[in-house]
C-alpha positions in Angstrom: 0.0 0.0 -0.1 1.3 3.3 -1.0 2.0 6.1 1.8 -0.4 8.5 1.6 -2.6 10.8 4.1 -6.0 9.6 5.0 -9.0 11.6 4.8 -9.0 14.0 7.7 -13.1 13.0 8.1 -12.0 9.3 8.4 -10.0 10.3 11.8 -12.6 12.1 13.2 -15.3 9.5 12.8 -13.1 7.3 14.5 -12.1 9.0 17.2 -15.7 10.8 18.0 -16.6 7.2 17.8 -13.8 5.9 20.5 -14.9 9.1 22.4 -18.9 7.8 22.4 -17.6 4.3 23.7 -15.8 6.0 26.3 -18.7 8.2 27.7 -20.9 4.8 28.3 -18.4 3.3 30.6 -16.4 4.0 33.9 -14.9 0.5 34.0 -11.2 1.3 34.3 -10.3 -1.7 31.9 -12.3 -0.5 29.2 -11.1 2.8 29.5 -7.4 1.8 29.7 -8.1 -0.3 26.5 -9.4 2.7 24.6 -6.5 5.0 25.6 -4.2 2.0 24.3 -5.9 2.0 21.4 -5.8 5.7 20.8 -1.8 5.9 21.8 -1.0 3.0 19.6 -2.8 4.4 16.6 -1.1 7.9 17.0 2.4 6.4 17.4 1.8 4.6 14.5 0.3 6.8 11.8 0.9 10.5 13.3 3.5 12.8 11.0 5.8 15.0 12.1 3.4 18.1 11.5 2.8 20.8 14.0 -0.4 19.4 14.8 0.7 15.9 15.3 3.2 17.1 17.8 1.2 18.1 20.7 -0.4 15.0 21.8 1.5 14.3 24.5 0.2 17.8 25.9 -3.4 16.1 25.8 -1.9 13.1 27.8 -0.7 15.4 30.2 -4.1 17.1 30.3 -5.8 13.8 30.9 -3.8 13.1 33.8 -4.4 16.7 35.0 -8.3 16.0 35.0 -7.9 12.8 36.6 -6.0 14.4 39.2 -8.5 17.5 39.6 -11.3 15.0 39.7 -10.1 13.4 42.8 -8.8 16.5 44.2 -12.6 17.8 44.3 -13.9 14.5 45.4 -11.6 15.0 48.8 -12.5 18.7 49.2 -16.1 18.7 48.7 -16.5 15.7 50.7 -19.9 13.6 50.2 -17.7 10.4 50.8 -19.6 7.2 51.0 -18.5 3.9 51.9 -17.0 1.9 54.7 -13.4 1.8 54.0 -12.2 4.9 55.8 -8.6 5.8 54.9 -8.3 9.3 56.7 -10.7 11.4 59.1 -10.4 14.6 57.8 -12.2 17.5 60.1 -15.6 18.2 58.5 -15.9 22.2 57.8 -19.3 23.8 58.3 -21.2 25.7 56.0 -23.8 28.5 56.2 -27.8 27.0 55.5 -28.2 28.5 52.0 -25.0 25.8 51.2 -27.2 23.1 52.5 -26.3 19.4 50.7 -22.8 20.7 50.3 -20.1 19.7 52.8 -16.3 20.5 53.0 -13.8 17.6 54.0 -14.8 15.1 56.4 -14.1 11.3 56.3 -11.8 10.2 53.3 -13.3 6.5 51.9 -11.6 4.3 49.3 -14.9 4.0 47.7 -15.2 8.1 47.0 -11.8 8.1 45.7 -12.5 5.2 43.2 -15.7 7.2 42.3 -13.5 10.3 41.4 -10.8 8.3 40.1 -13.6 6.5 37.7 -15.1 9.8 36.7 -12.0 11.6 36.0 -10.5 8.8 33.8 -13.8 8.6 31.4 -13.6 12.3 31.1 -9.7 12.1 30.3 -10.0 9.2 27.9 -12.6 11.4 25.9 -10.3 14.5 25.7 -7.4 12.0 24.6 -9.4 10.7 21.9 -10.2 14.2 20.7 -6.7 14.9 21.1 -5.6 11.6 18.7 -8.2 13.1 16.0 -6.2 16.5 16.2 -2.9 14.8 16.0 -3.8 12.4 13.2 -6.2 14.8 11.1 -5.0 17.9 9.0 -7.1 20.7 9.7 -6.5 22.4 6.6 -7.4 19.4 4.7 -10.4 18.9 6.9 -11.7 22.3 5.8 -11.4 21.6 2.0 -13.6 18.5 2.5 -16.0 20.3 4.1 -19.6 21.0 2.6 -19.9 24.2 0.7 -22.8 25.0 3.1 -20.5 24.7 6.0 -17.6 26.4 4.5 -17.9 29.5 6.7 -18.8 27.6 10.1 -16.1 25.0 9.3 -13.5 27.4 9.0 -14.1 29.0 12.3 -14.1 25.4 13.9 -10.7 24.4 11.8 -9.1 27.7 13.2 -10.3 26.8 16.8 -9.1 23.0 16.4 -5.9 24.3 15.1 -4.9 26.8 17.7 -3.8 24.6 20.4 -1.3 22.5 18.0 0.1 26.1 16.8 0.6 26.8 20.4 2.5 23.6 21.0 4.4 24.1 18.0 5.6 27.9 19.2 6.3 26.7 22.7 8.6 23.9 21.3 10.3 26.5 18.9 11.0 29.0 21.8 12.5 26.0 24.4 14.5 25.1 21.4 15.7 28.4 21.1 16.2 29.0 24.6 18.1 25.4 24.8 20.7 26.5 21.7 21.4 29.9 23.9 22.5 28.0 26.9 19.9 29.4 29.1 18.7 27.4 32.5 15.7 25.4 32.5 13.3 25.0 35.3 13.2 28.1 36.7 10.1 30.2 37.5 11.4 33.3 36.2 12.0 31.9 32.6 7.9 31.7 32.2 7.8 35.1 31.0 10.7 34.5 28.8 8.6 31.7 27.1 5.0 33.1 27.3 5.5 36.4 25.4 7.4 35.0 22.5 4.4 32.3 22.6 1.7 34.7 22.8 3.4 37.0 20.1 3.9 34.1 17.6 0.3 33.4 18.1 -0.6 37.1 17.4 1.4 36.8 14.2 -0.3 33.8 12.9 -3.7 35.2 13.7 -2.8 38.4 11.3 -1.6 36.1 8.5 -4.4 34.1 8.6 -6.9 37.1 8.6 -4.7 38.4 5.8 -5.2 35.0 4.0 -8.9 34.8 4.6 -9.7 38.3 3.3 -7.4 37.4 0.0 -9.7 34.6 -0.3 -12.7 36.3 -0.3 -13.9 34.9 3.0 -17.2 36.2 4.2 -18.4 37.1 0.8 -22.3 37.2 0.2 -21.9 36.1 -3.5 -24.6 36.9 -6.2 -27.7 35.7 -3.9 -30.2 38.1 -3.1 -31.6 39.1 0.4 -34.8 37.2 0.2 -32.5 33.8 -0.7 -30.1 34.5 2.3 -33.3 35.4 4.5 -34.7 31.7 3.3 -31.9 29.6 3.6 -31.2 31.2 7.3 -34.8 30.5 8.5 -34.5 26.8 7.0 -31.1 26.3 8.9 -32.3 27.8 12.1 -35.9 26.2 12.2 -34.0 22.8 11.2 -31.9 23.1 14.4 -34.7 24.0 16.6 -36.2 20.8 15.4 -32.9 18.9 15.9 -32.9 20.2 19.3 -36.4 19.8 20.5 -36.3 16.1 18.8 -33.2 15.4 20.9 -34.3 16.2 24.1 -37.4 14.5 23.2 -35.8 11.5 22.7 -33.6 11.5 25.8 -36.3 12.8 28.2 -38.9 9.6 28.4 -41.6 12.3 30.1 -41.5 14.2 26.9 -44.5 13.8 24.4 -44.0 11.2 22.0 -45.0 13.7 19.1 -42.2 15.9 20.0 -39.4 13.0 19.9 -38.9 11.2 16.4 -41.4 13.2 14.3 -39.8 16.4 15.3 -36.3 15.0 15.0 -37.0 13.7 11.4 -38.7 17.2 10.5 -35.4 19.0 11.9 -33.1 16.9 9.9 -35.1 17.1 6.6 -35.3 20.9 7.0 -31.5 21.1 8.2 -30.8 19.4 4.9 -32.6 21.3 2.6 -31.3 24.7 4.2 -27.6 23.3 3.4 -28.5 22.5 0.0 -30.0 25.9 -0.5 -27.2 27.5 1.1 -24.6 25.4 -1.1 -25.7 26.6 -4.3 -24.5 30.2 -3.4 -21.2 29.3 -2.2 -18.8 28.3 -5.2 -15.3 27.7 -4.5 -12.8 25.1 -6.2 -10.8 22.3 -4.6 -7.4 21.4 -5.8 -6.6 17.7 -5.4 -9.2 16.9 -3.5 -8.8 14.1 -0.9 -10.1 10.6 -2.1 -12.5 8.3 0.2 -11.5 4.8 -0.4 -11.4 1.3 1.4 -9.2 2.3 4.1 -11.1 5.4 5.2 -14.3 3.6 5.0 -12.6 0.8 7.2 -11.1 3.5 9.6 -14.6 5.1 10.4 -16.8 2.1 10.7 -14.1 0.7 13.2 -14.9 3.8 15.3 -18.7 3.7 14.5 -18.7 -0.2 15.6 -16.9 0.7 18.7 -19.5 3.1 20.0 -22.4 0.6 18.8 -20.9 -2.3 20.5 -20.1 -0.4 23.8 -23.9 0.9 23.9 -24.7 -2.7 23.6 -22.5 -4.0 26.3 -23.7 -1.4 28.5 -27.4 -2.2 27.8 -27.0 -6.1 28.4 -24.4 -6.0 31.2 -24.6 -2.6 33.0 -22.6 -3.9 36.0 -19.7 -4.4 33.6 -19.9 -1.1 31.9 -20.5 1.1 34.9 -19.2 -1.0 38.1 -19.5 -0.4 41.5 -16.8 0.8 43.4 -17.0 -1.5 46.3 -16.3 -4.7 43.8 -13.5 -5.8 41.2 -14.3 -4.3 38.0 -15.3 -7.0 35.2 -15.0 -7.2 31.7 -16.8 -9.5 29.1 -16.1 -10.4 25.4 -18.4 -7.8 24.2 -17.2 -4.8 26.1 -13.5 -6.0 25.4 -14.5 -6.1 21.7 -15.9 -2.8 22.0 -12.9 -1.6 23.4 -10.2 -2.7 21.1 -12.2 -2.7 17.5 -10.9 0.5 17.2 -7.3 -0.8 16.7 -8.6 -2.0 13.2 -7.6 1.4 11.9 -3.9 1.5 12.8 -4.0 -1.7 10.7 -5.8 -0.7 7.7 -4.7 2.7 7.3 -1.9 3.4 5.0 1.6 4.4 6.1 2.0 8.4 6.2 4.2 9.9 3.6 6.5 10.9 6.6 7.2 7.4 7.8 8.3 6.5 4.5 11.0 9.0 4.0 12.2 8.4 7.1 12.4 4.8 6.1 14.3 5.9 3.0 16.6 8.3 5.1 17.7 5.4 7.1 18.9 3.4 4.0 22.7 3.3 3.0 23.8 5.8 0.5 24.3 3.2 -2.3 20.7 2.4 -1.8 19.3 5.9 -2.2 21.4 6.1 -5.3 20.0 2.8 -6.5 16.7 4.1 -5.7 
């Protein structure tokens, strides 16, 4: 299989599927498997692009989220369980804060509950970080439908901000090491933050200039009536989607507001996107192909979410294990957590990995090639 970049939408569907699977469980074994799948796939298929260098910072952010969740559990009390690890003094609060306690007995069950919740949130964040590390945000913008081009531009700019800050931070730290400046001092923070912010401002100015050059925000040849019709269709469709989604999730809501309203919102939003796409004219240079590896990669993420939903429905004690018992796993839940690893196998090697392979060959081999 020739080395090429996978379609960015395939990576995002795969990552969102893993995140959806992680949101259905607090089992630490299943969450650890999902984290392992995301890390292995990133290590196998990421490039040396700026957006691919910030995955380790997502791992740090995930560890911080877990620690913060456990600390909150300790500070705000609410301990339950019988295994008391530390009997902290309880701080009383006024009557208007009834139901909230500070400190108090610290139990093992309470700590495990905080750890499980934090691990689930950290896994979701790391799955999104995997998509950021694997998918090219600029190519993702090129793959957006015409109706979502302006919204997609804002989303892509927001998604690429963190990788660009990571790149700026690494460049500033590399320059400081070359100058022989000491590391690990507090006063050096100012010397790092100021250049990073300055670089971010320069990137913003360059981005604004490039967007202005390409005609971003132009109204085209559409009339005011056409733009009003498009906006009304999209807004009404979004309202229908919101009401229908809420009615589906809330069993107490009237049933005529559930599926009918959801279908109504999808249809109106689809019509609005088609009408809006007709007035947006843009060309694509070398559009990314969608081939069999893209389909299998996206399907593996969707399959992970579906299997985890089935596992949580059939065996809820596995997906949401009690904190006073050892977490268990089943074959279905394990398959749901590990099926995303298919993406690391079927996706083609990146061009960077192929160039690295050639660079490691002897000189005579390079000449022969």
